[in-house]
All heavy atoms as TSV, in Angstrom:
chain	resi	resn	atom	element	x	y	z
A	1	MET	N	N	4.215	-6.430	0.235
A	1	MET	CA	C	2.820	-6.047	0.225
A	1	MET	C	C	1.990	-6.990	-0.636
A	1	MET	O	O	0.955	-7.474	-0.211
A	1	MET	CB	C	2.718	-4.601	-0.268
A	1	MET	CG	C	1.345	-4.111	-0.446
A	1	MET	SD	S	0.624	-3.726	1.131
A	1	MET	CE	C	-0.866	-2.985	0.618
A	2	ALA	N	N	2.459	-7.234	-1.848
A	2	ALA	CA	C	1.697	-8.093	-2.757
A	2	ALA	C	C	1.627	-9.524	-2.233
A	2	ALA	O	O	0.587	-10.175	-2.333
A	2	ALA	CB	C	2.318	-8.062	-4.151
A	3	GLY	N	N	2.724	-10.009	-1.663
A	3	GLY	CA	C	2.732	-11.360	-1.105
A	3	GLY	C	C	1.790	-11.501	0.070
A	3	GLY	O	O	1.088	-12.501	0.215
A	4	PHE	N	N	1.754	-10.487	0.924
A	4	PHE	CA	C	0.851	-10.500	2.074
A	4	PHE	C	C	-0.608	-10.458	1.622
A	4	PHE	O	O	-1.450	-11.183	2.141
A	4	PHE	CB	C	1.166	-9.326	2.993
A	4	PHE	CG	C	0.313	-9.277	4.232
A	4	PHE	CD1	C	0.394	-10.260	5.192
A	4	PHE	CD2	C	-0.571	-8.237	4.422
A	4	PHE	CE1	C	-0.387	-10.219	6.336
A	4	PHE	CE2	C	-1.363	-8.179	5.558
A	4	PHE	CZ	C	-1.271	-9.170	6.519
A	5	ALA	N	N	-0.895	-9.625	0.637
A	5	ALA	CA	C	-2.259	-9.540	0.105
A	5	ALA	C	C	-2.675	-10.875	-0.500
A	5	ALA	O	O	-3.818	-11.309	-0.345
A	5	ALA	CB	C	-2.349	-8.429	-0.943
A	6	LYS	N	N	-1.763	-11.556	-1.181
A	6	LYS	CA	C	-2.058	-12.867	-1.772
A	6	LYS	C	C	-2.359	-13.892	-0.689
A	6	LYS	O	O	-3.286	-14.695	-0.820
A	6	LYS	CB	C	-0.866	-13.313	-2.631
A	6	LYS	CG	C	-1.050	-14.635	-3.293
A	6	LYS	CD	C	-2.056	-14.543	-4.407
A	6	LYS	CE	C	-2.118	-15.861	-5.158
A	6	LYS	NZ	N	-3.455	-16.117	-5.666
A	7	LYS	N	N	-1.601	-13.867	0.408
A	7	LYS	CA	C	-1.856	-14.791	1.508
A	7	LYS	C	C	-3.233	-14.549	2.127
A	7	LYS	O	O	-3.948	-15.489	2.464
A	7	LYS	CB	C	-0.771	-14.671	2.573
A	7	LYS	CG	C	0.542	-15.282	2.155
A	7	LYS	CD	C	1.576	-15.142	3.248
A	7	LYS	CE	C	2.912	-15.695	2.783
A	7	LYS	NZ	N	3.937	-15.592	3.824
A	8	LEU	N	N	-3.594	-13.281	2.296
A	8	LEU	CA	C	-4.928	-12.972	2.823
A	8	LEU	C	C	-6.017	-13.446	1.874
A	8	LEU	O	O	-7.033	-14.006	2.304
A	8	LEU	CB	C	-5.062	-11.461	3.057
A	8	LEU	CG	C	-4.239	-10.884	4.205
A	8	LEU	CD1	C	-4.336	-9.364	4.198
A	8	LEU	CD2	C	-4.695	-11.443	5.535
A	9	ASP	N	N	-5.808	-13.246	0.588
A	9	ASP	CA	C	-6.771	-13.689	-0.420
A	9	ASP	C	C	-6.899	-15.213	-0.396
A	9	ASP	O	O	-8.012	-15.753	-0.401
A	9	ASP	CB	C	-6.331	-13.198	-1.804
A	9	ASP	CG	C	-7.352	-13.485	-2.879
A	9	ASP	OD1	O	-8.533	-13.125	-2.693
A	9	ASP	OD2	O	-6.976	-14.087	-3.899
A	10	ASP	N	N	-5.776	-15.918	-0.342
A	10	ASP	CA	C	-5.790	-17.378	-0.296
A	10	ASP	C	C	-6.447	-17.907	0.971
A	10	ASP	O	O	-7.030	-18.993	0.971
A	10	ASP	CB	C	-4.370	-17.933	-0.405
A	10	ASP	CG	C	-3.749	-17.724	-1.775
A	10	ASP	OD1	O	-4.498	-17.427	-2.733
A	10	ASP	OD2	O	-2.506	-17.837	-1.881
A	11	ALA	N	N	-6.359	-17.141	2.057
A	11	ALA	CA	C	-6.966	-17.542	3.322
A	11	ALA	C	C	-8.474	-17.293	3.346
A	11	ALA	O	O	-9.150	-17.677	4.284
A	11	ALA	CB	C	-6.301	-16.813	4.478
A	12	GLY	N	N	-8.993	-16.617	2.310
A	12	GLY	CA	C	-10.430	-16.420	2.211
A	12	GLY	C	C	-10.932	-15.027	2.483
A	12	GLY	O	O	-12.140	-14.817	2.627
A	13	ALA	N	N	-10.050	-14.041	2.552
A	13	ALA	CA	C	-10.502	-12.660	2.770
A	13	ALA	C	C	-11.399	-12.234	1.610
A	13	ALA	O	O	-11.080	-12.476	0.454
A	13	ALA	CB	C	-9.308	-11.728	2.888
A	14	ASN	N	N	-12.510	-11.602	1.927
A	14	ASN	CA	C	-13.437	-11.120	0.887
A	14	ASN	C	C	-13.049	-9.754	0.348
A	14	ASN	O	O	-13.469	-9.373	-0.726
A	14	ASN	CB	C	-14.860	-11.051	1.433
A	14	ASN	CG	C	-15.422	-12.420	1.702
A	14	ASN	OD1	O	-15.102	-13.368	1.001
A	14	ASN	ND2	N	-16.237	-12.532	2.727
A	15	GLY	N	N	-12.291	-9.001	1.126
A	15	GLY	CA	C	-11.910	-7.662	0.689
A	15	GLY	C	C	-10.689	-7.172	1.446
A	15	GLY	O	O	-10.403	-7.628	2.546
A	16	LEU	N	N	-9.977	-6.248	0.823
A	16	LEU	CA	C	-8.803	-5.639	1.436
A	16	LEU	C	C	-8.925	-4.123	1.343
A	16	LEU	O	O	-9.255	-3.595	0.291
A	16	LEU	CB	C	-7.529	-6.088	0.711
A	16	LEU	CG	C	-7.256	-7.577	0.659
A	16	LEU	CD1	C	-6.072	-7.861	-0.247
A	16	LEU	CD2	C	-7.017	-8.128	2.045
A	17	LEU	N	N	-8.680	-3.437	2.448
A	17	LEU	CA	C	-8.658	-1.983	2.472
A	17	LEU	C	C	-7.208	-1.556	2.490
A	17	LEU	O	O	-6.453	-1.917	3.393
A	17	LEU	CB	C	-9.381	-1.446	3.706
A	17	LEU	CG	C	-9.323	0.058	3.909
A	17	LEU	CD1	C	-9.995	0.775	2.757
A	17	LEU	CD2	C	-9.960	0.428	5.226
A	18	LEU	N	N	-6.802	-0.820	1.481
A	18	LEU	CA	C	-5.408	-0.424	1.355
A	18	LEU	C	C	-5.232	1.044	1.703
A	18	LEU	O	O	-5.983	1.895	1.239
A	18	LEU	CB	C	-4.927	-0.658	-0.079
A	18	LEU	CG	C	-5.106	-2.073	-0.608
A	18	LEU	CD1	C	-4.696	-2.137	-2.063
A	18	LEU	CD2	C	-4.313	-3.053	0.210
A	19	PHE	N	N	-4.235	1.335	2.526
A	19	PHE	CA	C	-3.794	2.697	2.783
A	19	PHE	C	C	-4.877	3.575	3.390
A	19	PHE	O	O	-5.391	4.461	2.753
A	19	PHE	CB	C	-3.242	3.347	1.501
A	19	PHE	CG	C	-2.109	2.573	0.919
A	19	PHE	CD1	C	-2.308	1.713	-0.135
A	19	PHE	CD2	C	-0.835	2.700	1.444
A	19	PHE	CE1	C	-1.264	0.982	-0.662
A	19	PHE	CE2	C	0.203	1.974	0.928
A	19	PHE	CZ	C	0.000	1.111	-0.130
A	20	ASN	N	N	-5.191	3.300	4.641
A	20	ASN	CA	C	-6.139	4.170	5.314
A	20	ASN	C	C	-5.459	5.438	5.831
A	20	ASN	O	O	-6.104	6.370	6.222
A	20	ASN	CB	C	-6.852	3.436	6.452
A	20	ASN	CG	C	-5.900	2.933	7.506
A	20	ASN	OD1	O	-4.697	2.876	7.293
A	20	ASN	ND2	N	-6.435	2.556	8.642
A	21	ARG	N	N	-4.103	5.462	5.831
A	21	ARG	CA	C	-3.343	6.673	6.130
A	21	ARG	C	C	-2.345	6.872	5.000
A	21	ARG	O	O	-1.794	5.908	4.480
A	21	ARG	CB	C	-2.547	6.539	7.434
A	21	ARG	CG	C	-3.371	6.647	8.647
A	21	ARG	CD	C	-2.522	6.821	9.885
A	21	ARG	NE	N	-1.371	5.911	9.905
A	21	ARG	CZ	C	-0.299	6.117	10.640
A	21	ARG	NH1	N	-0.208	7.175	11.392
A	21	ARG	NH2	N	0.696	5.275	10.629
A	22	PHE	N	N	-2.094	8.089	4.660
A	22	PHE	CA	C	-1.161	8.384	3.583
A	22	PHE	C	C	0.174	8.767	4.195
A	22	PHE	O	O	0.445	9.922	4.452
A	22	PHE	CB	C	-1.720	9.482	2.685
A	22	PHE	CG	C	-3.052	9.105	2.135
A	22	PHE	CD1	C	-4.203	9.728	2.553
A	22	PHE	CD2	C	-3.148	8.091	1.206
A	22	PHE	CE1	C	-5.422	9.360	2.049
A	22	PHE	CE2	C	-4.361	7.715	0.701
A	22	PHE	CZ	C	-5.507	8.354	1.122
A	23	TYR	N	N	0.979	7.766	4.452
A	23	TYR	CA	C	2.238	7.926	5.160
A	23	TYR	C	C	3.275	7.054	4.470
A	23	TYR	O	O	3.047	5.865	4.271
A	23	TYR	CB	C	2.040	7.490	6.605
A	23	TYR	CG	C	3.280	7.523	7.457
A	23	TYR	CD1	C	3.759	8.717	7.963
A	23	TYR	CD2	C	3.948	6.356	7.763
A	23	TYR	CE1	C	4.887	8.746	8.757
A	23	TYR	CE2	C	5.077	6.373	8.555
A	23	TYR	CZ	C	5.544	7.570	9.047
A	23	TYR	OH	O	6.657	7.589	9.831
A	24	GLN	N	N	4.376	7.641	4.079
A	24	GLN	CA	C	5.442	6.875	3.452
A	24	GLN	C	C	6.760	7.340	4.052
A	24	GLN	O	O	7.270	8.404	3.717
A	24	GLN	CB	C	5.440	7.078	1.942
A	24	GLN	CG	C	6.466	6.214	1.251
A	24	GLN	CD	C	6.361	6.315	-0.252
A	24	GLN	OE1	O	5.521	7.043	-0.779
A	24	GLN	NE2	N	7.203	5.623	-0.941
A	25	PRO	N	N	7.330	6.532	4.959
A	25	PRO	CA	C	8.576	6.951	5.587
A	25	PRO	C	C	9.748	6.887	4.610
A	25	PRO	O	O	9.704	6.200	3.597
A	25	PRO	CB	C	8.760	5.942	6.713
A	25	PRO	CG	C	8.043	4.733	6.241
A	25	PRO	CD	C	6.885	5.242	5.423
A	26	ASP	N	N	10.802	7.591	4.957
A	26	ASP	CA	C	12.035	7.554	4.193
A	26	ASP	C	C	13.112	7.017	5.132
A	26	ASP	O	O	12.945	7.012	6.342
A	26	ASP	CB	C	12.386	8.963	3.714
A	26	ASP	CG	C	13.421	8.967	2.611
A	26	ASP	OD1	O	13.802	7.881	2.136
A	26	ASP	OD2	O	13.847	10.062	2.220
A	27	ILE	N	N	14.234	6.549	4.593
A	27	ILE	CA	C	15.325	6.039	5.407
A	27	ILE	C	C	16.580	6.857	5.105
A	27	ILE	O	O	16.970	6.993	3.947
A	27	ILE	CB	C	15.579	4.547	5.126
A	27	ILE	CG1	C	14.347	3.734	5.510
A	27	ILE	CG2	C	16.805	4.059	5.892
A	27	ILE	CD1	C	14.439	2.274	5.164
A	28	ASP	N	N	17.173	7.397	6.163
A	28	ASP	CA	C	18.439	8.111	6.028
A	28	ASP	C	C	19.534	7.056	5.870
A	28	ASP	O	O	19.786	6.256	6.777
A	28	ASP	CB	C	18.689	8.965	7.277
A	28	ASP	CG	C	19.955	9.796	7.165
A	28	ASP	OD1	O	20.919	9.363	6.505
A	28	ASP	OD2	O	19.975	10.888	7.751
A	29	LEU	N	N	20.166	7.016	4.717
A	29	LEU	CA	C	21.142	5.976	4.419
A	29	LEU	C	C	22.423	6.096	5.233
A	29	LEU	O	O	23.148	5.116	5.401
A	29	LEU	CB	C	21.471	5.971	2.929
A	29	LEU	CG	C	20.304	5.618	2.016
A	29	LEU	CD1	C	20.728	5.688	0.565
A	29	LEU	CD2	C	19.743	4.250	2.347
A	30	GLU	N	N	22.711	7.267	5.756
A	30	GLU	CA	C	23.912	7.429	6.569
A	30	GLU	C	C	23.699	6.947	8.002
A	30	GLU	O	O	24.559	6.305	8.585
A	30	GLU	CB	C	24.368	8.884	6.552
A	30	GLU	CG	C	24.880	9.319	5.194
A	30	GLU	CD	C	25.359	10.753	5.194
A	30	GLU	OE1	O	25.539	11.337	6.280
A	30	GLU	OE2	O	25.562	11.278	4.086
A	31	THR	N	N	22.530	7.239	8.563
A	31	THR	CA	C	22.264	6.860	9.950
A	31	THR	C	C	21.356	5.635	10.065
A	31	THR	O	O	21.204	5.082	11.147
A	31	THR	CB	C	21.589	8.027	10.698
A	31	THR	OG1	O	20.320	8.293	10.102
A	31	THR	CG2	C	22.466	9.263	10.688
A	32	LEU	N	N	20.756	5.211	8.945
A	32	LEU	CA	C	19.803	4.093	8.896
A	32	LEU	C	C	18.611	4.324	9.813
A	32	LEU	O	O	18.042	3.394	10.358
A	32	LEU	CB	C	20.494	2.774	9.217
A	32	LEU	CG	C	21.587	2.348	8.244
A	32	LEU	CD1	C	22.203	1.039	8.669
A	32	LEU	CD2	C	21.044	2.243	6.820
A	33	GLU	N	N	18.225	5.578	9.976
A	33	GLU	CA	C	17.060	5.928	10.774
A	33	GLU	C	C	15.870	6.209	9.873
A	33	GLU	O	O	16.027	6.695	8.754
A	33	GLU	CB	C	17.349	7.156	11.641
A	33	GLU	CG	C	18.380	6.899	12.717
A	33	GLU	CD	C	18.617	8.133	13.579
A	33	GLU	OE1	O	17.909	9.138	13.419
A	33	GLU	OE2	O	19.528	8.068	14.411
A	34	VAL	N	N	14.697	5.903	10.379
A	34	VAL	CA	C	13.462	6.167	9.651
A	34	VAL	C	C	13.096	7.626	9.825
A	34	VAL	O	O	13.094	8.158	10.934
A	34	VAL	CB	C	12.318	5.267	10.149
A	34	VAL	CG1	C	11.016	5.607	9.446
A	34	VAL	CG2	C	12.673	3.806	9.935
A	35	ILE	N	N	12.772	8.289	8.717
A	35	ILE	CA	C	12.379	9.693	8.728
A	35	ILE	C	C	10.900	9.755	8.339
A	35	ILE	O	O	10.542	9.408	7.216
A	35	ILE	CB	C	13.207	10.510	7.722
A	35	ILE	CG1	C	14.693	10.403	8.060
A	35	ILE	CG2	C	12.753	11.963	7.700
A	35	ILE	CD1	C	15.588	10.943	6.976
A	36	PRO	N	N	10.027	10.149	9.272
A	36	PRO	CA	C	8.604	10.241	8.934
A	36	PRO	C	C	8.375	11.262	7.830
A	36	PRO	O	O	9.002	12.325	7.803
A	36	PRO	CB	C	7.938	10.701	10.230
A	36	PRO	CG	C	8.963	10.560	11.293
A	36	PRO	CD	C	10.302	10.549	10.629
A	37	LYS	N	N	7.498	10.929	6.914
A	37	LYS	CA	C	7.203	11.838	5.808
A	37	LYS	C	C	5.754	11.628	5.403
A	37	LYS	O	O	5.354	10.522	5.090
A	37	LYS	CB	C	8.137	11.512	4.641
A	37	LYS	CG	C	7.992	12.389	3.439
A	37	LYS	CD	C	9.076	12.009	2.438
A	37	LYS	CE	C	8.603	12.183	1.044
A	37	LYS	NZ	N	9.549	11.713	0.058
A	38	ARG	N	N	4.979	12.680	5.424
A	38	ARG	CA	C	3.576	12.590	5.007
A	38	ARG	C	C	3.404	13.275	3.670
A	38	ARG	O	O	4.052	14.258	3.365
A	38	ARG	CB	C	2.675	13.246	6.031
A	38	ARG	CG	C	2.673	12.488	7.314
A	38	ARG	CD	C	1.663	13.032	8.252
A	38	ARG	NE	N	1.790	12.270	9.470
A	38	ARG	CZ	C	0.784	11.957	10.230
A	38	ARG	NH1	N	-0.404	12.356	9.930
A	38	ARG	NH2	N	0.965	11.247	11.308
A	39	PHE	N	N	2.498	12.725	2.895
A	39	PHE	CA	C	2.191	13.340	1.605
A	39	PHE	C	C	1.379	14.607	1.820
A	39	PHE	O	O	0.499	14.648	2.651
A	39	PHE	CB	C	1.372	12.400	0.732
A	39	PHE	CG	C	2.142	11.219	0.241
A	39	PHE	CD1	C	1.646	9.953	0.402
A	39	PHE	CD2	C	3.360	11.372	-0.387
A	39	PHE	CE1	C	2.338	8.862	-0.063
A	39	PHE	CE2	C	4.060	10.288	-0.850
A	39	PHE	CZ	C	3.551	9.029	-0.684
A	40	ILE	N	N	1.696	15.610	1.029
A	40	ILE	CA	C	0.955	16.868	1.113
A	40	ILE	C	C	0.155	17.103	-0.161
A	40	ILE	O	O	-0.991	17.512	-0.110
A	40	ILE	CB	C	1.919	18.049	1.385
A	40	ILE	CG1	C	2.595	17.850	2.740
A	40	ILE	CG2	C	1.192	19.372	1.329
A	40	ILE	CD1	C	3.685	18.843	3.054
A	41	GLN	N	N	0.733	16.811	-1.305
A	41	GLN	CA	C	0.060	17.072	-2.573
A	41	GLN	C	C	-1.025	16.034	-2.827
A	41	GLN	O	O	-0.838	14.848	-2.599
A	41	GLN	CB	C	1.063	17.041	-3.723
A	41	GLN	CG	C	2.131	18.097	-3.612
A	41	GLN	CD	C	3.178	17.950	-4.694
A	41	GLN	OE1	O	3.254	16.931	-5.353
A	41	GLN	NE2	N	3.975	18.972	-4.878
A	42	GLN	N	N	-2.157	16.468	-3.333
A	42	GLN	CA	C	-3.277	15.573	-3.598
A	42	GLN	C	C	-2.911	14.509	-4.624
A	42	GLN	O	O	-3.307	13.364	-4.498
A	42	GLN	CB	C	-4.502	16.373	-4.089
A	42	GLN	CG	C	-5.736	15.526	-4.275
A	42	GLN	CD	C	-6.253	14.927	-2.975
A	42	GLN	OE1	O	-6.177	15.548	-1.934
A	42	GLN	NE2	N	-6.784	13.731	-3.040
A	43	SER	N	N	-2.118	14.860	-5.638
A	43	SER	CA	C	-1.749	13.871	-6.653
A	43	SER	C	C	-0.925	12.740	-6.033
A	43	SER	O	O	-1.083	11.581	-6.393
A	43	SER	CB	C	-0.970	14.533	-7.787
A	43	SER	OG	O	0.241	15.078	-7.297
A	44	ALA	N	N	-0.074	13.054	-5.079
A	44	ALA	CA	C	0.718	12.024	-4.401
A	44	ALA	C	C	-0.177	11.160	-3.520
A	44	ALA	O	O	0.041	9.966	-3.393
A	44	ALA	CB	C	1.817	12.676	-3.577
A	45	ILE	N	N	-1.200	11.762	-2.922
A	45	ILE	CA	C	-2.131	11.006	-2.087
A	45	ILE	C	C	-2.888	9.995	-2.936
A	45	ILE	O	O	-3.099	8.865	-2.526
A	45	ILE	CB	C	-3.113	11.963	-1.367
A	45	ILE	CG1	C	-2.376	12.751	-0.299
A	45	ILE	CG2	C	-4.268	11.203	-0.755
A	45	ILE	CD1	C	-3.197	13.844	0.346
A	46	ASP	N	N	-3.286	10.356	-4.130
A	46	ASP	CA	C	-4.054	9.474	-4.999
A	46	ASP	C	C	-3.189	8.423	-5.675
A	46	ASP	O	O	-3.644	7.311	-5.938
A	46	ASP	CB	C	-4.766	10.292	-6.084
A	46	ASP	CG	C	-5.832	11.203	-5.513
A	46	ASP	OD1	O	-6.303	10.932	-4.393
A	46	ASP	OD2	O	-6.180	12.179	-6.183
A	47	GLU	N	N	-1.955	8.733	-5.953
A	47	GLU	CA	C	-1.112	7.886	-6.789
A	47	GLU	C	C	-0.740	6.556	-6.133
A	47	GLU	O	O	-0.853	5.502	-6.760
A	47	GLU	CB	C	0.162	8.645	-7.143
A	47	GLU	CG	C	1.089	7.891	-8.049
A	47	GLU	CD	C	2.325	8.713	-8.357
A	47	GLU	OE1	O	2.173	9.866	-8.812
A	47	GLU	OE2	O	3.416	8.205	-8.125
A	48	LEU	N	N	-0.291	6.550	-4.911
A	48	LEU	CA	C	0.204	5.335	-4.283
A	48	LEU	C	C	-0.874	4.264	-4.094
A	48	LEU	O	O	-0.666	3.116	-4.492
A	48	LEU	CB	C	0.886	5.662	-2.960
A	48	LEU	CG	C	1.644	4.531	-2.295
A	48	LEU	CD1	C	2.763	4.029	-3.207
A	48	LEU	CD2	C	2.228	4.987	-0.976
A	49	PRO	N	N	-2.034	4.579	-3.524
A	49	PRO	CA	C	-3.062	3.544	-3.393
A	49	PRO	C	C	-3.530	3.018	-4.749
A	49	PRO	O	O	-3.753	1.817	-4.904
A	49	PRO	CB	C	-4.207	4.237	-2.655
A	49	PRO	CG	C	-3.617	5.446	-2.053
A	49	PRO	CD	C	-2.439	5.827	-2.870
A	50	LEU	N	N	-3.668	3.889	-5.721
A	50	LEU	CA	C	-4.115	3.439	-7.039
A	50	LEU	C	C	-3.100	2.512	-7.691
A	50	LEU	O	O	-3.463	1.546	-8.359
A	50	LEU	CB	C	-4.401	4.634	-7.949
A	50	LEU	CG	C	-5.629	5.454	-7.577
A	50	LEU	CD1	C	-5.745	6.676	-8.487
A	50	LEU	CD2	C	-6.881	4.615	-7.655
A	51	ARG	N	N	-1.834	2.780	-7.488
A	51	ARG	CA	C	-0.792	1.910	-8.035
A	51	ARG	C	C	-0.900	0.508	-7.440
A	51	ARG	O	O	-0.862	-0.490	-8.145
A	51	ARG	CB	C	0.587	2.486	-7.751
A	51	ARG	CG	C	1.710	1.577	-8.273
A	51	ARG	CD	C	3.069	2.137	-7.993
A	51	ARG	NE	N	3.230	3.405	-8.688
A	51	ARG	CZ	C	3.946	4.416	-8.232
A	51	ARG	NH1	N	4.579	4.312	-7.093
A	51	ARG	NH2	N	4.056	5.521	-8.912
A	52	TRP	N	N	-1.050	0.415	-6.105
A	52	TRP	CA	C	-1.142	-0.893	-5.470
A	52	TRP	C	C	-2.437	-1.614	-5.827
A	52	TRP	O	O	-2.446	-2.833	-5.983
A	52	TRP	CB	C	-0.970	-0.771	-3.962
A	52	TRP	CG	C	0.474	-0.771	-3.609
A	52	TRP	CD1	C	1.235	0.297	-3.249
A	52	TRP	CD2	C	1.356	-1.886	-3.665
A	52	TRP	NE1	N	2.538	-0.093	-3.060
A	52	TRP	CE2	C	2.639	-1.430	-3.308
A	52	TRP	CE3	C	1.194	-3.231	-3.983
A	52	TRP	CZ2	C	3.740	-2.279	-3.242
A	52	TRP	CZ3	C	2.296	-4.067	-3.928
A	52	TRP	CH2	C	3.548	-3.585	-3.560
A	53	ILE	N	N	-3.518	-0.909	-5.949
A	53	ILE	CA	C	-4.766	-1.548	-6.372
A	53	ILE	C	C	-4.608	-2.116	-7.777
A	53	ILE	O	O	-5.044	-3.229	-8.057
A	53	ILE	CB	C	-5.947	-0.565	-6.271
A	53	ILE	CG1	C	-6.276	-0.324	-4.794
A	53	ILE	CG2	C	-7.168	-1.085	-7.020
A	53	ILE	CD1	C	-7.296	0.770	-4.548
A	54	ALA	N	N	-3.939	-1.394	-8.659
A	54	ALA	CA	C	-3.703	-1.890	-10.016
A	54	ALA	C	C	-2.818	-3.132	-10.000
A	54	ALA	O	O	-3.061	-4.091	-10.738
A	54	ALA	CB	C	-3.065	-0.802	-10.871
A	55	ILE	N	N	-1.791	-3.144	-9.159
A	55	ILE	CA	C	-0.893	-4.302	-9.074
A	55	ILE	C	C	-1.642	-5.523	-8.554
A	55	ILE	O	O	-1.495	-6.633	-9.071
A	55	ILE	CB	C	0.314	-3.979	-8.166
A	55	ILE	CG1	C	1.229	-2.960	-8.850
A	55	ILE	CG2	C	1.084	-5.242	-7.797
A	55	ILE	CD1	C	2.286	-2.363	-7.935
A	56	LEU	N	N	-2.460	-5.334	-7.527
A	56	LEU	CA	C	-3.148	-6.449	-6.894
A	56	LEU	C	C	-4.392	-6.911	-7.636
A	56	LEU	O	O	-4.830	-8.049	-7.466
A	56	LEU	CB	C	-3.531	-6.068	-5.462
A	56	LEU	CG	C	-2.362	-5.754	-4.530
A	56	LEU	CD1	C	-2.897	-5.255	-3.188
A	56	LEU	CD2	C	-1.477	-6.960	-4.350
A	57	TYR	N	N	-4.960	-6.068	-8.468
A	57	TYR	CA	C	-6.231	-6.366	-9.138
A	57	TYR	C	C	-6.185	-7.672	-9.919
A	57	TYR	O	O	-7.085	-8.488	-9.823
A	57	TYR	CB	C	-6.616	-5.200	-10.066
A	57	TYR	CG	C	-7.885	-5.464	-10.829
A	57	TYR	CD1	C	-9.110	-5.315	-10.203
A	57	TYR	CD2	C	-7.856	-5.857	-12.156
A	57	TYR	CE1	C	-10.285	-5.561	-10.874
A	57	TYR	CE2	C	-9.031	-6.104	-12.843
A	57	TYR	CZ	C	-10.233	-5.953	-12.210
A	57	TYR	OH	O	-11.398	-6.195	-12.881
A	58	ALA	N	N	-5.132	-7.897	-10.667
A	58	ALA	CA	C	-5.058	-9.078	-11.521
A	58	ALA	C	C	-4.786	-10.364	-10.758
A	58	ALA	O	O	-5.100	-11.432	-11.239
A	58	ALA	CB	C	-3.969	-8.869	-12.584
A	59	GLN	N	N	-4.208	-10.278	-9.578
A	59	GLN	CA	C	-3.810	-11.499	-8.896
A	59	GLN	C	C	-4.711	-11.901	-7.738
A	59	GLN	O	O	-4.662	-13.034	-7.304
A	59	GLN	CB	C	-2.368	-11.401	-8.405
A	59	GLN	CG	C	-2.168	-10.490	-7.216
A	59	GLN	CD	C	-0.734	-10.471	-6.757
A	59	GLN	OE1	O	0.176	-10.800	-7.509
A	59	GLN	NE2	N	-0.501	-10.081	-5.548
A	60	ASP	N	N	-5.528	-11.004	-7.229
A	60	ASP	CA	C	-6.376	-11.323	-6.076
A	60	ASP	C	C	-7.847	-11.334	-6.472
A	60	ASP	O	O	-8.277	-10.566	-7.322
A	60	ASP	CB	C	-6.163	-10.299	-4.960
A	60	ASP	CG	C	-4.778	-10.384	-4.346
A	60	ASP	OD1	O	-4.125	-11.431	-4.501
A	60	ASP	OD2	O	-4.352	-9.401	-3.727
A	61	LYS	N	N	-8.599	-12.233	-5.832
A	61	LYS	CA	C	-10.054	-12.282	-6.051
A	61	LYS	C	C	-10.806	-11.365	-5.093
A	61	LYS	O	O	-11.948	-11.032	-5.328
A	61	LYS	CB	C	-10.544	-13.719	-5.869
A	61	LYS	CG	C	-9.990	-14.679	-6.882
A	61	LYS	CD	C	-10.460	-16.094	-6.573
A	61	LYS	CE	C	-9.295	-17.018	-6.783
A	61	LYS	NZ	N	-9.285	-18.153	-5.955
A	62	ALA	N	N	-10.141	-10.976	-4.007
A	62	ALA	CA	C	-10.789	-10.132	-2.997
A	62	ALA	C	C	-11.087	-8.745	-3.578
A	62	ALA	O	O	-10.378	-8.257	-4.447
A	62	ALA	CB	C	-9.888	-10.000	-1.764
A	63	ASP	N	N	-12.172	-8.138	-3.073
A	63	ASP	CA	C	-12.477	-6.764	-3.451
A	63	ASP	C	C	-11.401	-5.852	-2.870
A	63	ASP	O	O	-10.893	-6.080	-1.777
A	63	ASP	CB	C	-13.832	-6.332	-2.910
A	63	ASP	CG	C	-14.987	-7.082	-3.570
A	63	ASP	OD1	O	-14.810	-7.498	-4.740
A	63	ASP	OD2	O	-16.020	-7.248	-2.924
A	64	LEU	N	N	-11.062	-4.808	-3.601
A	64	LEU	CA	C	-10.020	-3.868	-3.165
A	64	LEU	C	C	-10.601	-2.478	-2.999
A	64	LEU	O	O	-11.350	-2.007	-3.850
A	64	LEU	CB	C	-8.874	-3.835	-4.182
A	64	LEU	CG	C	-8.190	-5.170	-4.450
A	64	LEU	CD1	C	-7.245	-5.057	-5.635
A	64	LEU	CD2	C	-7.450	-5.649	-3.220
A	65	ALA	N	N	-10.261	-1.829	-1.895
A	65	ALA	CA	C	-10.714	-0.457	-1.650
A	65	ALA	C	C	-9.569	0.352	-1.110
A	65	ALA	O	O	-8.667	-0.170	-0.484
A	65	ALA	CB	C	-11.871	-0.436	-0.660
């Protein structure tokens, strides 16, 4: 994610919109299948995008939303 955002920033993107859907799949380690999982709690919905915005803030010049 961070590498892709850096490439977009280097290519001249003025802004990046992160996480327009709150979806984080899980992987069943026995079957190696993707298990869809949606966030239900509001704190979980807020936490993931804010974490990535904090990670990307220092390294990208593009606006983050």
